[in-house]
A tleap script that builds the chain and sets N, CA, C and O, in Angstrom:
source leaprc.protein.ff14SB
mol = sequence {
  NMET LYS TYR GLU PHE LYS THR SER GLY THR
  CYS SER GLN LEU ILE SER PHE ASP ILE GLU
  GLY ASP VAL ILE THR ASN VAL SER PHE VAL
  GLY GLY CYS ASN GLY ASN LEU GLN GLY VAL
  SER ARG LEU VAL GLU GLY GLN THR VAL ASP
  TYR ILE ASN ASP ARG CYS ALA GLY ILE ARG
  CYS GLY PHE LYS PRO THR SER CYS PRO ASP
  GLN LEU ALA LYS ALA VAL LYS GLU ALA TYR
  GLU LYS THR CLYS
}
set mol.1.N position { 95.876 65.108 118.024 }
set mol.1.CA position { 95.024 64.612 116.907 }
set mol.1.C position { 94.967 65.674 115.746 }
set mol.1.O position { 94.723 66.832 116.084 }
set mol.2.N position { 95.148 65.428 114.542 }
set mol.2.CA position { 94.848 66.286 113.491 }
set mol.2.C position { 93.503 66.345 113.098 }
set mol.2.O position { 92.984 65.251 112.879 }
set mol.3.N position { 92.725 67.460 112.936 }
set mol.3.CA position { 91.395 67.467 112.591 }
set mol.3.C position { 91.190 68.513 111.357 }
set mol.3.O position { 91.846 69.552 111.273 }
set mol.4.N position { 90.272 68.146 110.478 }
set mol.4.CA position { 90.023 69.155 109.436 }
set mol.4.C position { 88.492 69.174 109.387 }
set mol.4.O position { 87.816 68.155 109.529 }
set mol.5.N position { 87.958 70.467 109.164 }
set mol.5.CA position { 86.614 70.831 109.140 }
set mol.5.C position { 86.262 71.476 107.851 }
set mol.5.O position { 86.929 72.445 107.488 }
set mol.6.N position { 85.293 71.043 107.128 }
set mol.6.CA position { 84.869 71.711 105.906 }
set mol.6.C position { 83.930 72.898 106.357 }
set mol.6.O position { 82.874 72.656 106.943 }
set mol.7.N position { 84.302 74.085 106.096 }
set mol.7.CA position { 83.268 75.225 106.380 }
set mol.7.C position { 82.112 75.396 105.446 }
set mol.7.O position { 82.010 74.877 104.334 }
set mol.8.N position { 81.300 76.146 106.001 }
set mol.8.CA position { 80.116 76.388 105.156 }
set mol.8.C position { 79.672 77.853 105.306 }
set mol.8.O position { 79.672 78.447 106.385 }
set mol.9.N position { 79.293 78.386 104.124 }
set mol.9.CA position { 79.037 79.820 104.167 }
set mol.9.C position { 79.986 80.840 104.343 }
set mol.9.O position { 79.696 81.989 104.678 }
set mol.10.N position { 81.228 80.384 104.096 }
set mol.10.CA position { 82.362 81.380 104.223 }
set mol.10.C position { 83.120 81.396 103.043 }
set mol.10.O position { 82.875 80.562 102.172 }
set mol.11.N position { 84.151 82.365 102.870 }
set mol.11.CA position { 85.161 82.405 101.765 }
set mol.11.C position { 86.081 81.191 102.057 }
set mol.11.O position { 86.381 80.439 101.130 }
set mol.12.N position { 86.499 80.992 103.205 }
set mol.12.CA position { 87.403 79.804 103.372 }
set mol.12.C position { 86.587 78.552 103.199 }
set mol.12.O position { 85.394 78.459 103.488 }
set mol.13.N position { 87.354 77.583 102.692 }
set mol.13.CA position { 86.779 76.314 102.407 }
set mol.13.C position { 87.122 75.021 103.587 }
set mol.13.O position { 86.492 73.966 103.659 }
set mol.14.N position { 88.082 75.354 104.308 }
set mol.14.CA position { 88.653 74.299 105.192 }
set mol.14.C position { 89.420 74.869 106.305 }
set mol.14.O position { 90.161 75.834 106.112 }
set mol.15.N position { 89.275 74.290 107.540 }
set mol.15.CA position { 90.118 74.673 108.679 }
set mol.15.C position { 90.828 73.570 109.160 }
set mol.15.O position { 90.168 72.563 109.416 }
set mol.16.N position { 91.952 73.552 109.324 }
set mol.16.CA position { 92.636 72.386 109.922 }
set mol.16.C position { 93.535 72.844 111.181 }
set mol.16.O position { 94.171 73.897 111.231 }
set mol.17.N position { 93.468 71.801 112.248 }
set mol.17.CA position { 94.158 72.204 113.519 }
set mol.17.C position { 94.421 70.932 114.076 }
set mol.17.O position { 93.956 69.904 113.585 }
set mol.18.N position { 95.261 70.953 115.237 }
set mol.18.CA position { 95.544 69.868 116.233 }
set mol.18.C position { 94.800 70.060 117.471 }
set mol.18.O position { 94.777 71.176 117.992 }
set mol.19.N position { 94.259 69.178 117.929 }
set mol.19.CA position { 93.684 69.182 119.259 }
set mol.19.C position { 94.145 68.288 120.173 }
set mol.19.O position { 94.188 67.137 119.739 }
set mol.20.N position { 94.541 68.453 121.409 }
set mol.20.CA position { 95.170 67.691 122.377 }
set mol.20.C position { 94.437 68.117 123.645 }
set mol.20.O position { 94.593 69.214 124.182 }
set mol.21.N position { 93.544 67.055 124.117 }
set mol.21.CA position { 92.610 67.378 125.276 }
set mol.21.C position { 91.596 68.444 124.709 }
set mol.21.O position { 90.830 68.166 123.786 }
set mol.22.N position { 91.636 69.683 125.315 }
set mol.22.CA position { 90.978 70.639 124.952 }
set mol.22.C position { 91.725 71.859 124.306 }
set mol.22.O position { 91.149 72.928 124.102 }
set mol.23.N position { 92.831 71.671 124.045 }
set mol.23.CA position { 93.979 72.811 123.642 }
set mol.23.C position { 93.871 72.715 122.130 }
set mol.23.O position { 93.849 71.600 121.610 }
set mol.24.N position { 93.807 73.738 121.448 }
set mol.24.CA position { 94.023 73.861 119.980 }
set mol.24.C position { 95.369 74.568 119.623 }
set mol.24.O position { 95.740 75.610 120.163 }
set mol.25.N position { 96.033 73.925 118.698 }
set mol.25.CA position { 97.200 74.367 118.003 }
set mol.25.C position { 97.244 74.096 116.455 }
set mol.25.O position { 96.530 73.306 115.838 }
set mol.26.N position { 98.228 74.910 115.955 }
set mol.26.CA position { 98.437 74.657 114.448 }
set mol.26.C position { 97.138 74.822 113.544 }
set mol.26.O position { 96.756 73.949 112.765 }
set mol.27.N position { 96.511 76.029 113.737 }
set mol.27.CA position { 95.304 76.289 113.182 }
set mol.27.C position { 95.810 76.828 111.838 }
set mol.27.O position { 96.858 77.470 111.762 }
set mol.28.N position { 94.940 76.515 110.650 }
set mol.28.CA position { 95.291 76.928 109.451 }
set mol.28.C position { 93.990 76.949 108.530 }
set mol.28.O position { 93.190 76.013 108.523 }
set mol.29.N position { 93.859 78.001 107.819 }
set mol.29.CA position { 92.569 78.217 106.842 }
set mol.29.C position { 93.018 77.826 105.510 }
set mol.29.O position { 94.206 77.921 105.200 }
set mol.30.N position { 92.112 77.382 104.693 }
set mol.30.CA position { 92.399 77.248 103.172 }
set mol.30.C position { 91.321 78.180 102.606 }
set mol.30.O position { 90.131 77.985 102.850 }
set mol.31.N position { 91.731 79.143 101.887 }
set mol.31.CA position { 90.871 80.237 101.271 }
set mol.31.C position { 90.749 81.294 102.351 }
set mol.31.O position { 91.385 81.317 103.404 }
set mol.32.N position { 89.737 82.263 101.894 }
set mol.32.CA position { 89.497 83.362 102.785 }
set mol.32.C position { 90.314 84.571 102.834 }
set mol.32.O position { 91.109 84.758 101.913 }
set mol.33.N position { 90.225 85.420 103.788 }
set mol.33.CA position { 91.072 86.629 103.827 }
set mol.33.C position { 92.444 86.314 104.489 }
set mol.33.O position { 92.540 86.284 105.715 }
set mol.34.N position { 93.452 86.090 103.713 }
set mol.34.CA position { 94.764 85.466 104.301 }
set mol.34.C position { 95.236 86.155 105.504 }
set mol.34.O position { 95.575 85.561 106.528 }
set mol.35.N position { 95.248 87.444 105.347 }
set mol.35.CA position { 95.915 88.270 106.538 }
set mol.35.C position { 94.991 88.169 107.811 }
set mol.35.O position { 95.515 87.915 108.896 }
set mol.36.N position { 93.837 88.332 107.725 }
set mol.36.CA position { 92.958 88.329 108.836 }
set mol.36.C position { 92.915 86.825 109.388 }
set mol.36.O position { 92.867 86.619 110.601 }
set mol.37.N position { 92.935 85.802 108.471 }
set mol.37.CA position { 92.939 84.450 109.045 }
set mol.37.C position { 94.312 83.975 109.696 }
set mol.37.O position { 94.391 83.192 110.643 }
set mol.38.N position { 95.259 84.506 109.109 }
set mol.38.CA position { 96.547 84.325 109.826 }
set mol.38.C position { 96.518 84.922 111.390 }
set mol.38.O position { 96.883 84.264 112.364 }
set mol.39.N position { 96.092 86.079 111.435 }
set mol.39.CA position { 95.814 86.780 112.729 }
set mol.39.C position { 94.986 85.892 113.663 }
set mol.39.O position { 95.324 85.628 114.817 }
set mol.40.N position { 93.891 85.463 113.074 }
set mol.40.CA position { 92.985 84.572 114.064 }
set mol.40.C position { 93.729 83.302 114.489 }
set mol.40.O position { 93.701 82.902 115.652 }
set mol.41.N position { 94.409 82.670 113.485 }
set mol.41.CA position { 95.110 81.448 113.932 }
set mol.41.C position { 96.107 81.874 114.859 }
set mol.41.O position { 96.273 81.078 115.783 }
set mol.42.N position { 96.769 82.825 114.883 }
set mol.42.CA position { 97.878 83.082 115.885 }
set mol.42.C position { 97.273 83.371 117.261 }
set mol.42.O position { 97.772 82.993 118.321 }
set mol.43.N position { 96.045 84.146 117.125 }
set mol.43.CA position { 95.353 84.507 118.420 }
set mol.43.C position { 94.858 83.370 119.254 }
set mol.43.O position { 94.771 83.362 120.482 }
set mol.44.N position { 94.560 82.460 118.466 }
set mol.44.CA position { 93.836 81.232 119.172 }
set mol.44.C position { 94.789 79.923 119.522 }
set mol.44.O position { 94.434 78.912 120.129 }
set mol.45.N position { 96.106 80.220 118.970 }
set mol.45.CA position { 97.200 79.209 119.298 }
set mol.45.C position { 97.319 78.913 120.703 }
set mol.45.O position { 97.536 79.823 121.503 }
set mol.46.N position { 97.202 77.773 121.049 }
set mol.46.CA position { 97.371 77.146 122.350 }
set mol.46.C position { 96.155 77.486 123.395 }
set mol.46.O position { 96.248 77.256 124.601 }
set mol.47.N position { 95.013 78.061 122.778 }
set mol.47.CA position { 94.025 78.222 123.553 }
set mol.47.C position { 93.037 76.988 123.762 }
set mol.47.O position { 93.238 75.948 123.134 }
set mol.48.N position { 92.095 77.097 124.544 }
set mol.48.CA position { 91.174 76.028 124.811 }
set mol.48.C position { 89.845 76.103 123.816 }
set mol.48.O position { 89.528 77.123 123.203 }
set mol.49.N position { 89.220 75.012 123.772 }
set mol.49.CA position { 87.928 74.973 123.090 }
set mol.49.C position { 87.054 76.009 123.638 }
set mol.49.O position { 86.660 76.833 122.812 }
set mol.50.N position { 86.688 76.143 124.769 }
set mol.50.CA position { 85.936 77.006 125.539 }
set mol.50.C position { 86.293 78.537 125.199 }
set mol.50.O position { 85.446 79.356 124.842 }
set mol.51.N position { 87.553 78.788 125.345 }
set mol.51.CA position { 88.009 80.172 125.095 }
set mol.51.C position { 87.675 80.543 123.554 }
set mol.51.O position { 87.115 81.582 123.205 }
set mol.52.N position { 88.088 79.579 122.752 }
set mol.52.CA position { 87.796 79.918 121.247 }
set mol.52.C position { 86.212 80.158 121.067 }
set mol.52.O position { 85.786 81.146 120.468 }
set mol.53.N position { 85.410 79.221 121.606 }
set mol.53.CA position { 83.995 79.313 121.470 }
set mol.53.C position { 83.444 80.541 122.087 }
set mol.53.O position { 82.664 81.220 121.420 }
set mol.54.N position { 83.752 80.884 123.240 }
set mol.54.CA position { 83.365 82.170 123.840 }
set mol.54.C position { 83.688 83.401 123.271 }
set mol.54.O position { 83.011 84.401 123.508 }
set mol.55.N position { 84.829 83.419 122.416 }
set mol.55.CA position { 85.060 84.701 121.766 }
set mol.55.C position { 84.860 84.643 120.208 }
set mol.55.O position { 84.923 85.692 119.567 }
set mol.56.N position { 84.629 83.480 119.603 }
set mol.56.CA position { 84.293 83.608 118.242 }
set mol.56.C position { 83.011 83.068 117.716 }
set mol.56.O position { 82.726 83.259 116.534 }
set mol.57.N position { 82.145 82.347 118.579 }
set mol.57.CA position { 80.924 81.887 118.203 }
set mol.57.C position { 79.913 83.022 117.941 }
set mol.57.O position { 79.813 83.915 118.783 }
set mol.58.N position { 79.193 83.041 116.878 }
set mol.58.CA position { 78.152 83.926 116.653 }
set mol.58.C position { 78.668 85.129 115.929 }
set mol.58.O position { 77.844 85.994 115.630 }
set mol.59.N position { 80.023 85.312 115.581 }
set mol.59.CA position { 80.465 86.416 114.777 }
set mol.59.C position { 79.988 86.144 113.327 }
set mol.59.O position { 80.051 85.042 112.782 }
set mol.60.N position { 79.490 87.311 112.752 }
set mol.60.CA position { 78.979 87.407 111.435 }
set mol.60.C position { 79.814 88.040 110.538 }
set mol.60.O position { 80.548 88.921 110.983 }
set mol.61.N position { 79.854 87.735 109.221 }
set mol.61.CA position { 80.651 88.591 108.330 }
set mol.61.C position { 79.715 89.235 107.410 }
set mol.61.O position { 79.171 88.565 106.532 }
set mol.62.N position { 79.481 90.515 107.549 }
set mol.62.CA position { 78.632 91.245 106.792 }
set mol.62.C position { 77.209 90.828 106.959 }
set mol.62.O position { 76.711 90.894 108.083 }
set mol.63.N position { 76.459 90.373 105.868 }
set mol.63.CA position { 75.229 90.091 105.930 }
set mol.63.C position { 75.000 88.459 106.021 }
set mol.63.O position { 73.910 87.887 106.050 }
set mol.64.N position { 76.199 87.913 106.054 }
set mol.64.CA position { 76.254 86.345 106.200 }
set mol.64.C position { 75.828 85.927 107.562 }
set mol.64.O position { 76.147 86.672 108.489 }
set mol.65.N position { 75.105 84.765 107.840 }
set mol.65.CA position { 74.828 84.356 109.301 }
set mol.65.C position { 76.055 83.868 109.814 }
set mol.65.O position { 75.972 83.472 110.977 }
set mol.66.N position { 77.171 83.782 109.283 }
set mol.66.CA position { 78.312 83.056 109.949 }
set mol.66.C position { 79.490 83.786 109.384 }
set mol.66.O position { 79.399 84.686 108.549 }
set mol.67.N position { 80.813 83.247 109.999 }
set mol.67.CA position { 81.982 83.920 109.506 }
set mol.67.C position { 83.050 82.860 109.600 }
set mol.67.O position { 82.715 81.715 109.902 }
set mol.68.N position { 84.313 83.157 109.362 }
set mol.68.CA position { 85.436 82.211 109.619 }
set mol.68.C position { 85.720 82.083 110.975 }
set mol.68.O position { 85.993 80.942 111.348 }
set mol.69.N position { 85.723 83.081 111.905 }
set mol.69.CA position { 85.827 82.699 113.312 }
set mol.69.C position { 84.774 81.888 113.750 }
set mol.69.O position { 85.053 80.879 114.398 }
set mol.70.N position { 83.481 82.196 113.474 }
set mol.70.CA position { 82.228 81.413 113.896 }
set mol.70.C position { 82.494 79.924 113.432 }
set mol.70.O position { 82.289 79.020 114.241 }
set mol.71.N position { 82.946 79.637 112.148 }
set mol.71.CA position { 83.240 78.367 111.587 }
set mol.71.C position { 84.232 77.593 112.424 }
set mol.71.O position { 84.114 76.401 112.707 }
set mol.72.N position { 85.321 78.469 112.828 }
set mol.72.CA position { 86.294 77.976 113.770 }
set mol.72.C position { 85.835 77.418 115.077 }
set mol.72.O position { 86.228 76.349 115.543 }
set mol.73.N position { 84.985 78.213 115.624 }
set mol.73.CA position { 84.367 77.831 116.918 }
set mol.73.C position { 83.494 76.530 116.788 }
set mol.73.O position { 83.484 75.684 117.683 }
set mol.74.N position { 82.783 76.414 115.664 }
set mol.74.CA position { 81.959 75.184 115.498 }
set mol.74.C position { 82.918 74.049 115.183 }
set mol.74.O position { 82.644 72.901 115.531 }
set mol.75.N position { 83.994 74.334 114.556 }
set mol.75.CA position { 85.108 73.178 114.269 }
set mol.75.C position { 85.722 72.641 115.482 }
set mol.75.O position { 85.747 71.419 115.628 }
set mol.76.N position { 86.222 73.420 116.374 }
set mol.76.CA position { 86.895 73.037 117.524 }
set mol.76.C position { 85.896 72.471 118.501 }
set mol.76.O position { 86.300 71.582 119.250 }
set mol.77.N position { 84.601 72.885 118.594 }
set mol.77.CA position { 83.622 72.222 119.333 }
set mol.77.C position { 83.261 70.894 118.860 }
set mol.77.O position { 83.126 69.984 119.677 }
set mol.78.N position { 83.078 70.684 117.507 }
set mol.78.CA position { 83.045 69.345 117.041 }
set mol.78.C position { 83.986 68.520 117.169 }
set mol.78.O position { 83.662 67.375 117.485 }
set mol.79.N position { 85.379 68.817 116.977 }
set mol.79.CA position { 86.516 68.165 117.345 }
set mol.79.C position { 86.526 67.641 118.658 }
set mol.79.O position { 86.626 66.427 118.840 }
set mol.80.N position { 86.431 68.434 119.573 }
set mol.80.CA position { 86.319 68.188 120.869 }
set mol.80.C position { 85.374 67.040 121.411 }
set mol.80.O position { 85.753 66.135 122.155 }
set mol.81.N position { 84.099 67.208 120.934 }
set mol.81.CA position { 83.132 66.099 121.223 }
set mol.81.C position { 83.562 64.981 120.614 }
set mol.81.O position { 83.390 63.929 121.229 }
set mol.82.N position { 84.128 64.939 119.458 }
set mol.82.CA position { 84.610 63.542 118.834 }
set mol.82.C position { 85.732 62.906 119.626 }
set mol.82.O position { 85.936 61.695 119.542 }
set mol.83.N position { 86.422 63.654 120.349 }
set mol.83.CA position { 87.652 63.075 121.091 }
set mol.83.C position { 87.227 62.625 122.493 }
set mol.83.O position { 88.037 62.067 123.233 }
set mol.84.N position { 85.933 62.868 122.871 }
set mol.84.CA position { 85.592 62.354 124.343 }
set mol.84.C position { 85.375 60.852 124.318 }
set mol.84.O position { 85.100 60.250 125.356 }
savepdb mol mol.pdb
quit
């Protein structure tokens, strides 16, 4: 299932990905730091919701209370909850 998540508090505006069960694939970000977000997308390719949440939730960007990886953790958790 394709899922899109509108981010909040980050330079990226949108995260899209596919979710099948609890596995995430085809992650892409709109906006943000292109090189870093390509790296994040490749690192989480084929990983589970729990894996991504354990490693990305709570990461901050400078003085912001969130970051693109933190928003990704929120996005995959929200998508997983909606597929149950």
